[in-house]
C-alpha positions, 0 to 999 in steps of 0.5 A: 504532535497531536496525541489522542486516546482511543477507548472502548465504545461498544460494537461496530455496526452499519455500513461504511465505505473506505477510501479508494485503493492507494496502489490503484489510485497512484497507477490510475493517475500515472497511466491516464497521464501517459495515455493519449486522450482523456480518462476519468477516475472515480473513487480516487484516494485523495491522500497526500501520497496520491496528490504527490503523484498527481503533482508530478504527472502535471510537471511531466505535462499531463493535465489533471483536474478534479471536477465538481462531483469528485471525479478526476479528469486526466488529459494524458501527455503520451508515452515518449512525450514527457516534459522535463520537470521545471523543479524538483519532484517532492514525493512527500512520504510516498515510496510508491510515487518515488519508485514508479516515477523513477522508472518512468523517467528512466525511459525518457530523455529527461532529467528529474530530481526527487526529494521527500520528507525525512522518513522517505529520505531514509528508505532504500532506493538502491533496489530500483537504482540497480535495474534502472542503471542497467537500462541506461539511466544515470542516477546520482543519489545521496549517501546510502542510495537514498533521496534526494536523488537526480535521475537522467533518463536514457533514450533509447533505454536498453531492454533488460531481463531482471530477476527481482532479488527482493519481492517488491511490486514497486521495483517490478513496476518501476522496471515495467514503466521504464520498459514502456518507452524502451524499444524491444521487450523488457522482462521481469522475473518474479520468484515470489508473486507480488501485487499485480495492479501494474500488470492488470492496469497497463493491459487495461490501458492498452499496453502489450504485456505477457505474463508467463511461467518459467521454472516455477517463476513468473515472467512478465514481459512488456513491449516497448514504445507502447501507446496507451489509450485513455480509459475510465477507472473506478478505484475499488476500496483499499483493502489495506484501509478496510483491514483496520475495520475488518480486525476491529469488527472481528474483535469488538464484541457484538459487532456486525459491520459491512464494508462496501466495495473492497478490492480483493485482488488475490495478491492483496487479500492475505489478511482476509485469508489469515483472519478466516484461518483464525476463525473470523466471520467475514462474508463476501457479498455481491462479488464482482469485477471492476476494471480487471480487479475483483471487488466485494462488500465484506460483512464482518461479525464479531468472532472469537479468534484462535492463534495460528502460525502464519505461513511466511509465504503469504507475507507479500500479499499482506505486508502492510496489514501485519501491524493490525493483524498483530492486534487481532493476535493479541485478542485471540486465544492461544499463540500467534507466530509470524516469521519471514517479515524482515521487510517490515523493518524498512517500512515507514518505521521498523514496524516489528520493533514499533508494534512490539513496543506499542502492544507491550505498552498496551498490556499485550504479551509479545516476543520480538524476533529478528524476522517476526513476532510471537504474540500470546493472546488474551482469549478475548479479554480486553487489553489493560491499555496504556495507563502509564504512558503513550504509544509511540507511532514513530510518524507511521500511519499504520502503527497509529491506526493499529493501536487505535483499533487496540484501544477499542478493546482496552480497559483504560484506553490506548493513548497514541502520541501523534495521529497526524500521520493517519492523514497521509493514507486514510484521511477519513479514518477517525470519522468512519470510526465514529460512524461505525461505533456510534 
Protein backbone atom coordinates (compact mmCIF):
# COMPACT_ATOMS: atom_id res chain seq x y z
CA UNK A 1 0.00 0.00 0.00
CA UNK A 2 1.27 3.48 -0.83
CA UNK A 3 -0.36 6.08 1.39
CA UNK A 4 -0.23 9.79 0.57
CA UNK A 5 -1.29 12.99 2.31
CA UNK A 6 -3.03 15.64 0.20
CA UNK A 7 -2.77 19.15 1.63
CA UNK A 8 -3.90 22.68 0.73
CA UNK A 9 -1.64 24.20 -1.92
CA UNK A 10 -3.31 27.37 -3.21
CA UNK A 11 -5.43 28.04 -6.29
CA UNK A 12 -5.66 25.81 -9.38
CA UNK A 13 -4.75 27.78 -12.50
CA UNK A 14 -3.78 27.40 -16.14
CA UNK A 15 -4.82 24.77 -18.65
CA UNK A 16 -4.89 20.99 -18.32
CA UNK A 17 -5.93 18.09 -20.52
CA UNK A 18 -7.50 15.05 -18.85
CA UNK A 19 -7.09 11.55 -20.31
CA UNK A 20 -9.44 10.17 -22.94
CA UNK A 21 -12.93 9.03 -21.99
CA UNK A 22 -12.84 5.50 -20.61
CA UNK A 23 -16.24 4.41 -21.98
CA UNK A 24 -15.39 5.65 -25.48
CA UNK A 25 -11.85 4.19 -25.31
CA UNK A 26 -13.20 0.70 -24.52
CA UNK A 27 -15.76 0.89 -27.31
CA UNK A 28 -13.41 2.34 -29.92
CA UNK A 29 -11.08 -0.66 -29.49
CA UNK A 30 -13.97 -3.14 -29.57
CA UNK A 31 -15.77 -1.66 -32.57
CA UNK A 32 -12.56 -1.03 -34.56
CA UNK A 33 -11.61 -4.62 -33.73
CA UNK A 34 -14.93 -5.78 -35.22
CA UNK A 35 -14.68 -3.66 -38.37
CA UNK A 36 -13.22 -5.00 -41.62
CA UNK A 37 -10.19 -2.82 -42.38
CA UNK A 38 -7.94 -0.37 -40.52
CA UNK A 39 -9.05 2.21 -37.95
CA UNK A 40 -6.91 4.78 -36.15
CA UNK A 41 -7.69 5.90 -32.57
CA UNK A 42 -6.26 9.14 -31.15
CA UNK A 43 -6.43 10.15 -27.49
CA UNK A 44 -7.09 6.65 -26.16
CA UNK A 45 -7.04 6.33 -22.36
CA UNK A 46 -4.06 4.06 -21.68
CA UNK A 47 -5.16 2.83 -18.24
CA UNK A 48 -5.15 -0.79 -17.11
CA UNK A 49 -8.90 -1.27 -17.75
CA UNK A 50 -8.71 -0.20 -21.40
CA UNK A 51 -5.54 -2.24 -21.99
CA UNK A 52 -7.50 -5.29 -20.75
CA UNK A 53 -9.99 -4.66 -23.57
CA UNK A 54 -7.13 -4.36 -26.10
CA UNK A 55 -5.61 -7.65 -24.91
CA UNK A 56 -8.97 -9.45 -25.20
CA UNK A 57 -9.64 -8.09 -28.71
CA UNK A 58 -6.21 -9.36 -29.78
CA UNK A 59 -7.16 -12.82 -28.52
CA UNK A 60 -10.32 -12.61 -30.69
CA UNK A 61 -8.11 -12.00 -33.76
CA UNK A 62 -7.90 -8.20 -34.11
CA UNK A 63 -4.45 -6.67 -34.68
CA UNK A 64 -3.90 -3.72 -32.34
CA UNK A 65 -0.69 -1.68 -32.09
CA UNK A 66 0.36 1.69 -30.69
CA UNK A 67 2.34 3.79 -33.16
CA UNK A 68 5.18 6.19 -32.43
CA UNK A 69 3.04 9.31 -31.95
CA UNK A 70 0.66 7.76 -29.43
CA UNK A 71 -2.17 6.81 -31.81
CA UNK A 72 -3.47 3.26 -31.94
CA UNK A 73 -3.89 1.37 -35.20
CA UNK A 74 -6.47 -1.42 -35.29
CA UNK A 75 -6.96 -3.97 -38.09
CA UNK A 76 -10.33 -5.53 -37.36
CA UNK A 77 -11.28 -9.21 -37.53
CA UNK A 78 -14.89 -8.69 -38.72
CA UNK A 79 -18.24 -9.46 -37.05
CA UNK A 80 -18.84 -13.21 -37.29
CA UNK A 81 -15.12 -14.02 -37.62
CA UNK A 82 -13.98 -13.93 -33.99
CA UNK A 83 -11.32 -16.47 -33.05
CA UNK A 84 -11.75 -18.55 -29.90
CA UNK A 85 -9.35 -17.19 -27.25
CA UNK A 86 -6.49 -19.56 -26.46
CA UNK A 87 -6.45 -18.65 -22.78
CA UNK A 88 -8.69 -17.05 -20.17
CA UNK A 89 -9.52 -13.36 -20.71
CA UNK A 90 -8.13 -11.49 -17.69
CA UNK A 91 -10.38 -8.46 -17.21
CA UNK A 92 -8.44 -7.05 -14.25
CA UNK A 93 -10.73 -4.54 -12.52
CA UNK A 94 -12.83 -3.65 -15.57
CA UNK A 95 -16.57 -4.26 -15.31
CA UNK A 96 -17.12 -2.52 -18.66
CA UNK A 97 -14.74 -4.83 -20.53
CA UNK A 98 -16.29 -7.90 -18.91
CA UNK A 99 -19.95 -7.15 -19.55
CA UNK A 100 -19.51 -5.83 -23.11
CA UNK A 101 -17.19 -8.64 -24.21
CA UNK A 102 -19.57 -11.23 -22.72
CA UNK A 103 -22.16 -9.80 -25.09
CA UNK A 104 -19.75 -10.02 -28.00
CA UNK A 105 -18.91 -13.68 -27.35
CA UNK A 106 -22.59 -14.57 -26.83
CA UNK A 107 -23.39 -14.01 -30.53
CA UNK A 108 -20.47 -16.09 -31.87
CA UNK A 109 -19.88 -19.86 -31.91
CA UNK A 110 -16.88 -19.64 -29.58
CA UNK A 111 -16.21 -20.22 -25.89
CA UNK A 112 -14.32 -17.88 -23.57
CA UNK A 113 -13.44 -17.86 -19.88
CA UNK A 114 -13.52 -14.51 -18.08
CA UNK A 115 -11.45 -13.87 -14.95
CA UNK A 116 -10.77 -10.72 -12.92
CA UNK A 117 -9.22 -9.33 -9.76
CA UNK A 118 -10.75 -9.72 -6.30
CA UNK A 119 -12.84 -6.54 -6.61
CA UNK A 120 -14.26 -7.40 -10.06
CA UNK A 121 -14.92 -10.98 -8.97
CA UNK A 122 -17.34 -9.65 -6.36
CA UNK A 123 -19.43 -7.63 -8.82
CA UNK A 124 -22.83 -8.84 -10.11
CA UNK A 125 -22.85 -10.43 -13.58
CA UNK A 126 -26.35 -11.94 -13.41
CA UNK A 127 -27.71 -8.75 -14.95
CA UNK A 128 -25.98 -9.72 -18.24
CA UNK A 129 -26.14 -13.49 -17.77
CA UNK A 130 -29.98 -13.41 -17.84
CA UNK A 131 -30.49 -11.68 -21.23
CA UNK A 132 -27.53 -13.39 -22.91
CA UNK A 133 -28.87 -16.79 -21.81
CA UNK A 134 -32.23 -15.86 -23.39
CA UNK A 135 -30.36 -15.27 -26.66
CA UNK A 136 -28.95 -18.80 -26.51
CA UNK A 137 -25.56 -18.40 -24.83
CA UNK A 138 -24.69 -20.95 -22.17
CA UNK A 139 -22.92 -19.51 -19.14
CA UNK A 140 -21.36 -21.24 -16.15
CA UNK A 141 -20.57 -18.65 -13.50
CA UNK A 142 -19.16 -18.89 -9.98
CA UNK A 143 -21.51 -18.89 -7.01
CA UNK A 144 -23.66 -15.75 -6.96
CA UNK A 145 -23.27 -15.16 -10.69
CA UNK A 146 -19.74 -13.77 -10.45
CA UNK A 147 -16.35 -14.26 -12.17
CA UNK A 148 -14.63 -16.46 -13.02
CA UNK A 149 -17.19 -17.60 -15.57
CA UNK A 150 -17.23 -19.59 -18.80
CA UNK A 151 -19.40 -18.44 -21.69
CA UNK A 152 -20.27 -20.50 -24.74
CA UNK A 153 -21.74 -18.36 -27.51
CA UNK A 154 -24.63 -19.34 -29.77
CA UNK A 155 -24.52 -19.26 -33.54
CA UNK A 156 -27.07 -18.43 -34.59
CA UNK A 157 -28.14 -16.61 -31.46
CA UNK A 158 -31.83 -15.68 -31.08
CA UNK A 159 -32.92 -12.04 -31.26
CA UNK A 160 -34.81 -10.90 -28.16
CA UNK A 161 -36.68 -7.86 -26.91
CA UNK A 162 -35.38 -7.12 -23.42
CA UNK A 163 -36.59 -4.53 -20.93
CA UNK A 164 -33.76 -3.42 -18.66
CA UNK A 165 -34.76 -4.08 -15.02
CA UNK A 166 -31.91 -1.83 -13.79
CA UNK A 167 -30.57 1.29 -15.54
CA UNK A 168 -27.26 0.06 -16.91
CA UNK A 169 -25.43 1.13 -20.06
CA UNK A 170 -23.24 -1.95 -19.71
CA UNK A 171 -26.17 -4.38 -19.81
CA UNK A 172 -27.75 -2.50 -22.73
CA UNK A 173 -24.43 -2.55 -24.60
CA UNK A 174 -23.86 -6.26 -23.94
CA UNK A 175 -27.22 -7.11 -25.54
CA UNK A 176 -26.61 -4.80 -28.53
CA UNK A 177 -23.17 -6.36 -29.08
CA UNK A 178 -24.69 -9.84 -28.91
CA UNK A 179 -27.21 -8.63 -31.50
CA UNK A 180 -24.48 -7.63 -33.97
CA UNK A 181 -24.02 -11.21 -35.19
CA UNK A 182 -27.60 -12.38 -34.49
CA UNK A 183 -29.96 -12.77 -37.49
CA UNK A 184 -32.94 -10.43 -37.25
CA UNK A 185 -33.53 -7.45 -34.96
CA UNK A 186 -32.53 -7.37 -31.29
CA UNK A 187 -34.29 -4.76 -29.15
CA UNK A 188 -33.53 -3.20 -25.78
CA UNK A 189 -36.24 -1.25 -23.92
CA UNK A 190 -34.80 1.38 -21.60
CA UNK A 191 -37.21 2.79 -18.97
CA UNK A 192 -34.50 5.22 -17.72
CA UNK A 193 -31.97 6.73 -20.17
CA UNK A 194 -28.33 5.68 -19.66
CA UNK A 195 -25.07 6.48 -21.46
CA UNK A 196 -25.55 6.19 -25.21
CA UNK A 197 -21.95 5.91 -26.42
CA UNK A 198 -22.61 2.42 -27.79
CA UNK A 199 -25.50 3.62 -29.96
CA UNK A 200 -23.65 6.71 -31.24
CA UNK A 201 -20.43 4.83 -31.99
CA UNK A 202 -21.95 1.67 -33.51
CA UNK A 203 -23.88 3.93 -35.89
CA UNK A 204 -20.61 5.71 -36.74
CA UNK A 205 -18.97 2.36 -37.51
CA UNK A 206 -21.81 1.50 -39.91
CA UNK A 207 -24.23 -0.67 -37.89
CA UNK A 208 -27.94 -0.24 -38.65
CA UNK A 209 -29.48 0.95 -35.42
CA UNK A 210 -32.78 2.66 -34.65
CA UNK A 211 -33.66 4.55 -31.50
CA UNK A 212 -37.37 5.21 -30.98
CA UNK A 213 -39.88 5.75 -28.21
CA UNK A 214 -42.84 3.66 -27.08
CA UNK A 215 -45.00 4.59 -24.09
CA UNK A 216 -42.40 7.06 -22.85
CA UNK A 217 -39.63 4.45 -22.89
CA UNK A 218 -36.62 4.38 -25.23
CA UNK A 219 -36.44 1.41 -27.61
CA UNK A 220 -33.10 0.65 -29.26
CA UNK A 221 -33.18 -1.82 -32.18
CA UNK A 222 -30.06 -3.27 -33.81
CA UNK A 223 -30.08 -5.16 -37.11
CA UNK A 224 -28.01 -8.32 -36.90
CA UNK A 225 -25.39 -9.82 -39.18
CA UNK A 226 -23.92 -6.34 -39.33
CA UNK A 227 -20.81 -5.36 -41.19
CA UNK A 228 -18.80 -2.64 -39.48
CA UNK A 229 -16.58 -0.28 -41.47
CA UNK A 230 -13.33 1.14 -40.10
CA UNK A 231 -13.25 4.76 -38.96
CA UNK A 232 -10.84 7.14 -37.26
CA UNK A 233 -11.84 8.00 -33.70
CA UNK A 234 -10.72 11.03 -31.69
CA UNK A 235 -11.49 10.16 -28.07
CA UNK A 236 -12.77 13.18 -26.07
CA UNK A 237 -11.50 13.88 -22.55
CA UNK A 238 -13.26 11.81 -19.90
CA UNK A 239 -15.95 13.81 -18.05
CA UNK A 240 -15.55 11.46 -15.06
CA UNK A 241 -11.85 12.42 -14.87
CA UNK A 242 -12.56 16.12 -15.50
CA UNK A 243 -15.04 15.94 -12.59
CA UNK A 244 -12.27 15.94 -9.95
CA UNK A 245 -10.78 19.14 -11.37
CA UNK A 246 -14.19 20.77 -11.91
CA UNK A 247 -14.94 20.31 -8.21
CA UNK A 248 -11.40 21.21 -7.06
CA UNK A 249 -11.36 24.50 -9.02
CA UNK A 250 -14.87 25.30 -7.77
CA UNK A 251 -13.98 24.90 -4.07
CA UNK A 252 -10.32 26.06 -3.88
CA UNK A 253 -10.36 29.88 -3.46
CA UNK A 254 -8.74 31.91 -6.25
CA UNK A 255 -8.89 29.09 -8.82
CA UNK A 256 -9.32 29.74 -12.56
CA UNK A 257 -8.69 26.51 -14.47
CA UNK A 258 -9.43 25.49 -18.06
CA UNK A 259 -9.92 21.78 -18.83
CA UNK A 260 -9.49 21.10 -22.55
CA UNK A 261 -11.56 18.83 -24.83
CA UNK A 262 -14.07 17.45 -22.30
CA UNK A 263 -16.80 15.12 -23.61
CA UNK A 264 -20.23 16.60 -22.79
CA UNK A 265 -22.52 13.79 -23.90
CA UNK A 266 -25.87 14.63 -22.23
CA UNK A 267 -26.07 11.13 -20.73
CA UNK A 268 -22.81 11.89 -18.87
CA UNK A 269 -22.99 15.60 -18.06
CA UNK A 270 -25.08 15.34 -14.88
CA UNK A 271 -22.33 16.67 -12.60
CA UNK A 272 -21.94 19.84 -14.70
CA UNK A 273 -25.69 20.45 -14.34
CA UNK A 274 -25.72 19.81 -10.56
CA UNK A 275 -22.63 21.97 -9.87
CA UNK A 276 -24.24 24.83 -11.78
CA UNK A 277 -27.42 24.40 -9.72
CA UNK A 278 -25.19 24.79 -6.64
CA UNK A 279 -23.77 28.04 -8.05
CA UNK A 280 -20.57 26.84 -9.74
CA UNK A 281 -18.95 29.15 -12.33
CA UNK A 282 -18.30 26.83 -15.29
CA UNK A 283 -18.13 28.21 -18.83
CA UNK A 284 -18.22 26.07 -22.00
CA UNK A 285 -15.66 27.42 -24.48
CA UNK A 286 -15.51 26.38 -28.17
CA UNK A 287 -18.40 23.87 -28.01
CA UNK A 288 -18.07 21.43 -30.93
CA UNK A 289 -18.94 17.91 -32.08
CA UNK A 290 -16.30 15.20 -32.63
CA UNK A 291 -17.28 11.74 -33.92
CA UNK A 292 -20.92 12.11 -32.93
CA UNK A 293 -20.01 13.25 -29.39
CA UNK A 294 -20.40 16.85 -28.09
CA UNK A 295 -17.17 18.36 -26.70
CA UNK A 296 -16.06 21.70 -25.17
CA UNK A 297 -13.26 23.27 -23.15
CA UNK A 298 -14.45 24.03 -19.61
CA UNK A 299 -13.27 27.16 -17.78
CA UNK A 300 -13.93 26.72 -14.04
CA UNK A 301 -13.56 29.54 -11.51
CA UNK A 302 -13.90 29.39 -7.74
CA UNK A 303 -17.43 30.05 -6.48
CA UNK A 304 -19.22 29.67 -3.16
CA UNK A 305 -21.52 26.68 -3.60
CA UNK A 306 -24.94 26.28 -1.98
CA UNK A 307 -26.40 22.93 -0.88
CA UNK A 308 -29.32 21.51 -2.89
CA UNK A 309 -31.57 18.46 -3.00
CA UNK A 310 -30.16 16.50 -5.95
CA UNK A 311 -32.90 15.17 -8.25
CA UNK A 312 -32.57 11.35 -8.23
CA UNK A 313 -33.53 11.27 -11.94
CA UNK A 314 -30.12 12.71 -12.78
CA UNK A 315 -28.25 9.85 -11.06
CA UNK A 316 -27.63 7.67 -14.15
CA UNK A 317 -25.91 10.57 -15.94
CA UNK A 318 -23.39 11.08 -13.10
CA UNK A 319 -23.29 7.80 -11.19
CA UNK A 320 -19.46 7.79 -11.06
CA UNK A 321 -19.26 11.47 -10.09
CA UNK A 322 -21.19 11.28 -6.81
CA UNK A 323 -18.10 10.64 -4.64
CA UNK A 324 -16.53 13.94 -5.73
CA UNK A 325 -19.91 15.73 -5.62
CA UNK A 326 -20.08 14.71 -1.94
CA UNK A 327 -16.79 16.62 -1.45
CA UNK A 328 -18.26 19.72 -3.14
CA UNK A 329 -21.32 19.40 -0.85
CA UNK A 330 -19.07 19.23 2.22
CA UNK A 331 -17.70 22.72 1.33
CA UNK A 332 -21.04 24.27 0.30
CA UNK A 333 -23.18 26.50 2.47
CA UNK A 334 -26.26 24.66 3.69
CA UNK A 335 -27.32 21.05 3.28
CA UNK A 336 -27.11 18.77 0.25
CA UNK A 337 -29.36 15.71 0.10
CA UNK A 338 -28.99 12.81 -2.34
CA UNK A 339 -31.41 9.91 -2.80
CA UNK A 340 -31.93 7.04 -5.24
CA UNK A 341 -28.27 5.98 -5.16
CA UNK A 342 -28.56 2.28 -4.22
CA UNK A 343 -26.42 1.46 -7.31
CA UNK A 344 -23.42 3.08 -5.57
CA UNK A 345 -23.37 0.22 -3.07
CA UNK A 346 -22.32 -2.29 -5.77
CA UNK A 347 -19.56 -0.29 -7.47
CA UNK A 348 -15.80 -0.96 -6.96
CA UNK A 349 -16.66 -0.49 -3.28
CA UNK A 350 -19.82 0.46 -1.38
CA UNK A 351 -19.29 4.11 -2.30
CA UNK A 352 -22.00 5.48 0.00
CA UNK A 353 -20.51 3.87 3.11
CA UNK A 354 -16.94 4.54 1.97
CA UNK A 355 -17.49 8.27 1.30
CA UNK A 356 -19.55 8.76 4.47
CA UNK A 357 -16.68 7.27 6.51
CA UNK A 358 -13.95 9.13 4.59
CA UNK A 359 -15.59 12.56 4.77
CA UNK A 360 -16.45 12.10 8.44
CA UNK A 361 -12.80 11.22 9.10
CA UNK A 362 -11.78 14.46 7.36
CA UNK A 363 -14.12 16.53 9.53
CA UNK A 364 -17.29 16.82 7.41
CA UNK A 365 -20.81 16.38 8.83
CA UNK A 366 -22.43 13.49 6.97
CA UNK A 367 -25.50 11.30 7.53
CA UNK A 368 -25.72 8.00 5.63
CA UNK A 369 -29.09 6.63 4.48
CA UNK A 370 -30.00 3.44 2.64
CA UNK A 371 -30.05 5.21 -0.75
CA UNK A 372 -27.93 8.34 -0.33
CA UNK A 373 -26.09 10.82 1.90
CA UNK A 374 -27.13 14.06 3.58
CA UNK A 375 -24.16 16.43 3.90
CA UNK A 376 -24.08 19.62 5.98
CA UNK A 377 -21.57 21.96 4.35
CA UNK A 378 -18.95 24.18 6.00
CA UNK A 379 -20.00 27.28 4.05
CA UNK A 380 -16.60 27.35 2.35
CA UNK A 381 -14.48 26.97 5.48
CA UNK A 382 -11.72 24.36 5.15
CA UNK A 383 -12.27 20.85 6.50
CA UNK A 384 -10.34 19.83 9.61
CA UNK A 385 -8.41 17.08 7.80
CA UNK A 386 -7.48 13.61 9.01
CA UNK A 387 -5.43 14.54 12.06
CA UNK A 388 -5.92 11.16 13.74
CA UNK A 389 -5.89 8.45 11.12
CA UNK A 390 -6.16 7.94 7.43
CA UNK A 391 -8.97 7.58 4.94
CA UNK A 392 -9.68 4.06 3.67
CA UNK A 393 -9.89 4.04 -0.13
CA UNK A 394 -11.02 0.36 -0.20
CA UNK A 395 -9.05 -0.19 -3.45
CA UNK A 396 -11.49 2.23 -5.15
CA UNK A 397 -9.88 4.82 -7.43
CA UNK A 398 -12.78 7.29 -7.21
CA UNK A 399 -12.76 7.30 -3.40
CA UNK A 400 -8.99 7.95 -3.43
CA UNK A 401 -9.22 10.85 -5.92
CA UNK A 402 -12.28 12.40 -4.28
CA UNK A 403 -10.50 12.51 -0.94
CA UNK A 404 -7.40 13.94 -2.66
CA UNK A 405 -9.65 16.87 -3.70
CA UNK A 406 -10.92 17.16 -0.11
CA UNK A 407 -7.30 17.45 1.03
CA UNK A 408 -6.86 20.62 -1.07
CA UNK A 409 -9.44 22.37 1.13
CA UNK A 410 -8.33 21.03 4.53
CA UNK A 411 -6.40 22.57 7.41
CA UNK A 412 -4.37 19.51 8.33
CA UNK A 413 -4.34 17.58 5.05
CA UNK A 414 -6.11 14.32 4.21
CA UNK A 415 -4.14 11.09 4.31
CA UNK A 416 -5.37 8.42 1.87
CA UNK A 417 -4.29 4.89 2.80
CA UNK A 418 -3.53 3.71 -0.76
CA UNK A 419 -3.25 5.75 -3.96
CA UNK A 420 -2.17 2.84 -6.22
CA UNK A 421 -5.78 2.22 -7.44
CA UNK A 422 -5.77 5.68 -9.10
CA UNK A 423 -3.66 4.16 -11.89
CA UNK A 424 -6.54 1.93 -13.02
CA UNK A 425 -8.51 4.88 -14.35
CA UNK A 426 -6.43 8.05 -14.25
CA UNK A 427 -2.66 7.44 -14.38
CA UNK A 428 -1.81 11.15 -14.86
CA UNK A 429 -3.96 12.43 -11.95
CA UNK A 430 -1.11 13.23 -9.53
CA UNK A 431 0.92 15.00 -12.23
CA UNK A 432 -2.03 17.16 -13.34
CA UNK A 433 -2.73 18.11 -9.73
CA UNK A 434 0.88 19.27 -9.34
CA UNK A 435 0.67 21.15 -12.65
CA UNK A 436 -2.56 22.99 -11.82
CA UNK A 437 -1.59 23.87 -8.25
CA UNK A 438 1.99 24.90 -9.06
